[in-house]
C-alpha positions as CSV (number, residue, x, y, z in Angstrom):
1,X,24.5,-18.8,-93.4
2,X,23.6,-16.0,-90.8
3,X,19.9,-16.1,-91.9
4,X,19.7,-19.6,-90.6
5,X,20.6,-17.9,-86.9
6,X,17.8,-15.7,-87.1
7,X,14.7,-17.8,-85.9
8,X,16.4,-19.0,-83.2
9,X,17.4,-15.5,-81.9
10,X,13.9,-14.2,-82.5
11,X,12.2,-17.3,-80.5
12,X,14.7,-16.8,-77.8
13,X,13.9,-12.8,-77.5
14,X,10.5,-12.5,-79.1
15,X,9.8,-9.7,-76.6
16,X,9.1,-6.4,-78.0
17,X,11.8,-3.4,-77.2
18,X,9.2,-2.1,-74.6
19,X,9.2,-5.5,-72.7
20,X,13.1,-5.9,-73.0
21,X,13.4,-2.1,-71.5
22,X,11.2,-3.0,-68.8
23,X,13.0,-6.0,-68.2
24,X,16.3,-4.2,-67.8
25,X,14.8,-1.7,-65.7
26,X,13.4,-4.2,-63.3
27,X,16.8,-6.7,-63.2
28,X,18.2,-3.1,-62.4
29,X,16.2,-2.5,-59.5
30,X,16.3,-5.8,-58.3
31,X,19.9,-6.1,-58.1
32,X,20.2,-2.5,-56.4
33,X,17.9,-3.6,-53.8
34,X,19.7,-6.8,-53.2
35,X,22.8,-4.9,-52.9
36,X,21.4,-2.4,-50.5
37,X,19.9,-5.6,-48.1
38,X,23.4,-7.5,-48.8
39,X,25.7,-4.5,-47.6
40,X,23.7,-2.5,-45.1
41,X,21.2,-5.1,-43.9
42,X,23.4,-8.3,-43.7
43,X,21.0,-9.9,-45.9
44,X,22.5,-11.7,-48.8
45,X,20.1,-13.9,-49.9
46,X,19.4,-12.1,-53.1
47,X,15.5,-12.5,-52.6
48,X,14.4,-9.9,-55.1
49,X,16.3,-11.1,-57.8
50,X,14.9,-14.8,-57.3
51,X,11.6,-13.4,-57.1
52,X,12.1,-11.2,-60.2
53,X,13.6,-14.2,-61.8
54,X,10.2,-16.5,-60.7
55,X,8.1,-14.2,-62.2
56,X,9.8,-13.7,-65.5
57,X,10.3,-17.5,-66.2
58,X,6.4,-18.0,-65.3
59,X,5.5,-15.0,-67.3
60,X,8.0,-14.7,-70.5
61,X,10.0,-18.0,-70.4
62,X,13.2,-16.0,-70.0
63,X,15.4,-15.5,-66.7
64,X,17.5,-12.9,-65.3
65,X,20.5,-14.0,-66.7
66,X,19.4,-14.1,-70.0
67,X,18.1,-10.9,-69.7
68,X,21.5,-9.7,-68.8
69,X,23.0,-11.6,-71.6
70,X,20.8,-10.6,-74.3
71,X,19.3,-7.2,-73.5
72,X,21.9,-5.2,-71.4
73,X,24.6,-3.6,-73.3
74,X,27.3,-5.5,-72.2
75,X,25.7,-8.7,-73.4
76,X,27.3,-10.5,-70.7
77,X,25.8,-11.5,-67.4
78,X,29.1,-11.1,-65.4
79,X,30.0,-7.9,-66.7
80,X,26.1,-6.8,-66.2
81,X,26.7,-7.9,-62.6
82,X,29.9,-6.3,-62.0
83,X,28.5,-2.8,-63.2
84,X,25.6,-3.1,-61.4
85,X,27.2,-3.6,-58.3
86,X,30.2,-0.8,-58.6
87,X,27.2,1.5,-60.0
88,X,25.4,0.7,-56.5
89,X,28.6,1.0,-54.6
90,X,28.9,4.5,-55.8
91,X,25.4,5.6,-55.4
92,X,25.7,4.2,-51.8
93,X,28.9,6.3,-50.9
94,X,27.5,9.3,-52.3
95,X,24.5,8.5,-49.8
96,X,27.2,8.7,-47.0
97,X,27.2,4.7,-46.8
98,X,24.7,2.5,-45.0
99,X,24.3,5.0,-42.2
100,X,23.8,7.8,-44.4
101,X,21.4,5.7,-46.6
102,X,19.3,4.7,-44.0
103,X,18.4,8.1,-43.1
104,X,18.1,9.1,-46.4
105,X,15.1,8.5,-48.8
106,X,17.4,5.6,-50.7
107,X,16.0,2.4,-49.4
108,X,12.5,3.9,-50.0
109,X,13.1,4.7,-53.6
110,X,15.2,1.6,-54.2
111,X,12.2,-0.4,-52.9
112,X,9.4,2.0,-55.0
113,X,11.3,1.3,-58.1
114,X,11.7,-2.4,-57.7
115,X,7.7,-2.8,-57.0
116,X,6.8,-0.6,-59.8
117,X,9.0,-2.9,-62.2
118,X,7.6,-6.0,-60.9
119,X,4.0,-4.6,-61.0
120,X,4.4,-3.4,-64.6
121,X,5.6,-7.1,-65.4
122,X,2.7,-8.5,-63.7
123,X,0.3,-6.5,-66.1
124,X,1.9,-7.4,-69.2
125,X,-0.5,-9.5,-71.5
């Protein structure tokens, strides 16, 4: 019976391992940058995750939630989001909170990581 499931699964994630890894990286980068803006800049719009979502829907016919469900180790977008949030909070605390982060290279690192991931997805065939 399990063979019947395969084509649907393959159709759903007909993305090679490299693309899957890139998507995980991009979703993580977007989540981190959004978390920074939300916590330290009072901007809870989730704009970077939304922009990424638009890009991958148009380019790869998948969504951020599907990536979180299918390609992250947790296999559950809720658990992924919870972990990403707590990982980011740890990083922020390590940087000395919002003030410490603003005085550090962290915001620029987050932005660069996001831009790099977005650009790599745009370059996909």
